[in-house]
N, C-alpha and C positions, 0 to 999 in steps of 0.2 A: 368135587374140586373142579376148579377151572382149568382149562387147558393150559399147559406151561407158557405159550406165547402169550397169553393174557394176562400173566403174571407181571407185576411189577418188577423192575432188574433185581433189586434186592432179593426180593422175594424168590425169584428164580433162582439167585445164588445159592440161598439158603437150600432151596427144595433140591438142587443138585447134590448136595453135600447129605443130604436127609437120604436122598435115592440111593447113594453109593454105601451109607450105613446100613439102610435097611435090606439090601441085595445080599449084605455079609453079615449081619447083625451078630449071630455068636462071635466071629471072629473078631470085630470090633469090640464088643462087650468084653471079652476077656483079655484083650490089648488094652482097653480102657482102664481096666482094673489093675493091670500089670504097670501101667504108667503112673495111676495114683499110689500103688504101693511103692514105686520107687522113690517117689517125690516125697512121700510121708517118712519114708525110712530116713532120707537126707534132713527133711525139717524135723524130726525127733531127735536124731542122732548128730547131726552136724548144723543147726542153724546157725548163722553167720550174721552177726550183727557187728560190722566194720566201724574203723573211724569214720570212712565215708559216709557209713549209714546214718551216722550221729549228726552229720554237717546237713543232711538231707533233711532229716528229722527235726532239726532245729529250726529250718528255714519254715517247714510246715507247721511247726507250732506258733512260731511268731506271726506266720501269714494268716493263720486262724485267731489268734489273741489279740493281734494290735492292728491286723491287716495290712502290714509291713513285710513284703518278700525280702527278710534280713536274716542277720544272725545275732544273738543274744551276746551278752557280757555285759559292759555297762550301759545297759540301754540296747535297744535293738537298732542296727545300724543297716539301711539298706546294703544287697550284696550283688554281685555280679558273678557270683564262683561258679554258679550251677545253673544249667537251663532249667526251667520252670515245670518240668514235666513230670518227673519223679516226686519232686516235694508236693505238687499239685496231687499225686496219687497218694500221695502219706496224709496229706491234708485230709482228702476225704475218707480215707479209713478212719483217722484219729476221731474225725467228727462224727462218725456212727460207734465205733467201739471205743473211745474213749483215747486220751493223748499218750502217746508213747507206747501203745499198744501194736508191737512190731510182729508180734505172732499173728496177729490178724491180719497183717499186710503179707506175710508171709503165705497165708492160707488162700489171698486172693490171688496172690500171684501163681500159685498151683495150678488155680483153673487156669488164669491165661495160659500157663506152659502147656494145660493139655489141648486147649484151643488151639496151640500152635502145632501140636501134632495133626490135627485133622485139618488146616490150613495145608500143610505139606501133604497130605494124603490128597486133597485135593488138586493141589498141583502136580502130584504125580500123575493120577488119572488125565488131567487137562493135557499133561506133556508127552503121557507114554501110553499108559492102561491102567485098566482097574486093579490088576495084576501087581503092577508098579505102585499103585495107591497101597496096597494091603503092605508091601514090603516097607515103603516109606513109613508107613504108621509106626510099621515096628521099630524102624530103627529112631525113629524120633521118641518113639514113648519109652525105649530102653536106654535112649541116649544119657549116661551118665552125668555129662556136662551141664545140660538142661535142666536135669534133675538136681544137683547140686547148685546152680544158681537160684533156681526157684526157692531154695532154702535160705537165701542170702537177700539182706534188705540192701538191694543194689538195682540198678537201672537196667542191668541187663536182660532179664525175663521179659519185661513190656519191649524193650528196643526189638528183642527177637520175633516177638509175635508181630508187632507192626511191620517189620521187615519183610518177614512171611505173607501178610496180609496184602502189603503193597505189590511185591512178587506176584501173588497170585491175582490180584485184579489186574496186573501188568499181563498177564498170561492171558485174561480174559478178552483184553483190549485188543490184543497185537493179534488176536487168533479171529477176531471179528472182522467180517469183510468191508464192515462199514464203521469209520471210527467218529460218523454223526448220527445226526436223528435220534433214533432209540439208543444207538449204542453208545450214547455220550457218558453214560454213569460210569462206564468202569475207569475213565480218564480222571474224572473228578475225585470219585473213591480212591483210586490210587495215590493222586495227590494229597489227599487230605491223611492217608497213613503214611505216607511219608512225609508229610509235616509232623505227624505224632513222632515218629520215630526223630527227628530232629529236634523236638521239643526235650526228648528223654537225653540225647546225646549228640553234641554238634557234628559228631562224624557219621552221623545220619544221613546228612547232605548227599554223602556219595551213593546213596541209594537213587535220589531224584538224577544225579549224574549217570547213573550208569543207565536208568531206564530211559531217560530222554535221548542218550546217545544210541541206545539200540532202535528206539522208536525213528530216529531221523535216520539211521541205516536201512532199517525194514521200509520206511516210507519211501527213500529212493530207489529200492531196490523192487518195491512194486507199483511204481509211478507210473510206469507204461504198460502196466496190465492189469491188475484189479483193484488198484486205489488212487484216485487222484491225489497229487502231490498237495493240494489245499486240504485234503482232510488230515494228511500229516500234518501239517501248520496249524491246524486248528487243534488238534489233539495234544501237540507240543504244548500251545499257548495254555490249554486247560490245565493240563499236567503242573506246569509250573506255577500258573496263579493258585490254584488251589493246594499245592506244597507249600508255598511262601505266606499266603493267607493267613496261617495260624501263627506266622512267625509277628505280623504287624504287631499286636498288642503289646508282646514283649521287646520289640525294636523301640516303639514309642515311650515304654515306661522307661528304658535305660536312656533314651534321650532326655527325657524329664527329670529322671534322677540324678545321671552322671553327666547330662550335657554332652554325649559323646554318641555317634551312629555306632550301635553293635548289637546287629540283629542274632549273634551268637553267644558266645562267651570268650574271654581272651584266650589266648593260645595256651597260655600256661595255668588258667584258672586264678589268676592274682587279682587281689583287691586295686581298687583305685588308688594309682600312683605308687603301688608297692614296686620295689625293685626285684626285676628277675635278672637272674644272672646267668646272660647268657653266652657268654664266655666258657662258663662252665659248661653250660649245657652243649654246645658246639665241640668243647673237648672232650666229653662224655663221648659223642658219637663217632670220635675217631677210632675208638676200641671199643664201645659196647657192642655185645653180638648175644647173649644171653640173659635170661630172666635172672640168674642167683645173683649177678652183678647189680641188677635194679633193686633188690632187697638188701644187698649188702652196702653198697656204697650211694647210690643215685638217690634212693630214699631219704637217707640219713642227713643229706645237706638240706637246710641248714638244721643246726639243733643236736646232732648226735656225731660222735666220733666216726672217725673213716679209717678202717686198718687199712694201712697201707699195702700189707702181705695179701690182701684179697684182690688186688689189681692182678690181673691177667698179663702172661708176657708181652702180649700183643700191644699193650700199652705204652711201651718203650721201642724207640727205634734204636737206641744206642746209651752206652751207659752214663753218657752226661745228660742224655735226655732223662734217664732214669732219676739220677740226681736232682734234676730240676724238677721232675713230676714230685720226689719225695719232700723238695723243701717247700712246695705249694702245699700239700696234703699238712705239713707239719704246723704251717702258718694257719691253714683252716680249722685245725684241731685245738690252736691256742687259743682260737675266739668262738668255733662253733658259729661261725657266721662268715659270710663272702659280700664284703664290700665293695664298690667300683674298681678300687685298685686294684685287688686280690683276683677280681674277676677279668680284669684288661690282661693280667698276667697269664692266666687260663686262655683268653681268647688269643694270645700271642703265641702259646705253645701249642694251640691247635691249628692255628694258621700256619706253623713251621711242619707239621705231620700232615697235613693238606698237602701243601706243596710237594713233598716229599713223595707220598704215593696219593695222587687223586683218585685213582681206580679204586683204592681200598675204602676212600670214605665215600665216593658216589655209586659204587657199584657193589664190591664185595661186601661191604659191613652191611649195606641194607639188604642185600640178598640172604647173608646169615642170620639178620633180624626175622626176616619173614621167615626163614627155615624153623627157627627156633619156635616163634609163634604158633606155627602150625604142627609140628612135631613135637614140643616138648609135653610132659604130662601137665595137665589143666587142674593143678591140685592147690593153687595160690590160696584158697579159703579151707583147705582142709588140715587136720593137724598134723602134718607131715615134714619132714625136712628137706627144706629147699634144695638142698645136695643130694637130690635123692641116688645118684651114683655112688655115693660113700654107704654102702651097707653097713659097715662097721658103726657108722655112728646113729643109724636107726633103722634097723633091718625092717620091722613093719612098716613105718613109713615109706622107706625105700621100695617096698615090694606093691605095696598100693600105688606110688609115684609111678613104675613102671609098667603096672597094668593099665592105668590110666593113659599112658603112653601109647601103648600097643593097640587100645581101643582107637584112641585118636588117629593113629597111622592106618588101621582097618577102615576107617570111615573115609578117609584120603584117598588111600589106595583103591578102595572102590569106585570112586568118582572118578580117579585117572584111568582106570582100565575101561570104564564104561566108554570114555570119551576117545579112548585111544582104540577102542575096538568098534567105533562107529556104532554105538547104540542109538536105535531110532528115539531121539528126543526132540519133541518138536520145541522151537524157539530156543536151542540150546546155547545160541549165541548171547541170549538175555543173561543166562545164569552165568556164564564163562566171564561177559563182560564186567558184571557185579564182582565177582571173585577177583578178577584180576586188577581192576582198579581199586578195591579197598586193599589188598595185598601190597599193591605198591605204595599206596597212602601209608599203611603201616611200617612199610620199612622205612621212611623218612622220619618216624619217632627215634628217640633216644632211649624210650623206655620199654622195651618188647615183653608186654604182659601179654600170656596166651589167651587170656578172657576177649582181646580186642578181634578175635577171630569167628567168637561166638555168633555173632550177626550172618556169618555166612554160613553156618553149617544147615540152614533150610536148603539153599542150592547145592550144598555138598551132599547132602542127604536123596534131592532129585536124582542127581546124576548117579549115586550109587546104587539107586534103587531100580535104576535100569538094568543093572546087572541082574538082579535076581529076577527079573520078568524079560530077560534077554531072550527067551522063547515066545514071547507075545508077539504080534504084529502090531507096532504102533506107527507114529508119524515118521515123516521123515526128518532126517539129521539136516538140518540147515542154521 
């Protein structure tokens, strides 16, 4: 075998992972078997083909059959509803295993998800120690949230994989003393992984922002010591160019098809010229704080009745405002549709509530939504009651939901304790920058869905693994 320094960069990257596994072969063998067993359990017991899955699948089938990236119905119409990453994945699976073979897609996702466990272990090895790598692998392999979504025909599993890959490559590049010459490849590869994450979900762009910000900060700190500022500038340019390059064909397609500059997708994933009830959405953000209201109210509009009794008390500031709100919902329920006139009335009510208590809208409610997404049970696609605290309604579902919630708190608490106790984690600022930036963005959404924090879990697991390796000597915290 050639010396490691003579290997090509990608070969060296793979070799380091192989060396970690070979040094602890028995551990990784049994841990990998446990990872597969957990994911197969969810695959056969709780496979999830949701409404979003069929949207992705319809685009994939039409793309394969007609060459048009669009939705069916009366013919195939071009669409801009979804980023092309996951439909492309499904199209590849359907081309090999047959149309609408979602089970095959889930099996391939399972392999990606186990691959994510190895990426997380490699990050922990680089940032902390080999012992932390083992702890991180177990935390990832036995994470029920990863396993649950690996059995769902949704973009989350692939998004998590490419997020972990981009962070791992960023770690390699940032720890390199030279960001040019032979060390250019981590920046380019990190950019491509970030681009893949964006092609799967538009909020993958937060990954690029976090890495670019930390790279700039790190470059300024080291400009007078080990790394010339020119190297940081070159690295930033390479990262941005390689991240945005995969978006160019998609952007050109949208310009040619819809005659608009759209490198991602519309904010509310709406079709061309479709009316978006921005006033209603703004009103929702004046009181929305938990996921249960997303299912019971937000997702019902338009097309389904809204039960006014499901509104929390914080949706009203006075009796007169309560009556005004109930009248608006009655008018909606009569038509099951929001027209511009009704939307303007919701907008007026939202403005009134924001002017009355601006801190509630801009600070307290976003913080509550962030807390809800991080701490509540991630059981959206499991057969359990959304009102998990009402044990009389569905005892088994409530126990399952509470158990998931406690597991989530365990992961988050481990990460927090590691940081508060100054655990030796190299480049900890990179992980914290990503976590803070993504959490802040999620707080601006009116629909606090816990699955939106799943992309953060590779970083959370790295931080938590430091607690299990606290007796090891690691890199300095900075």
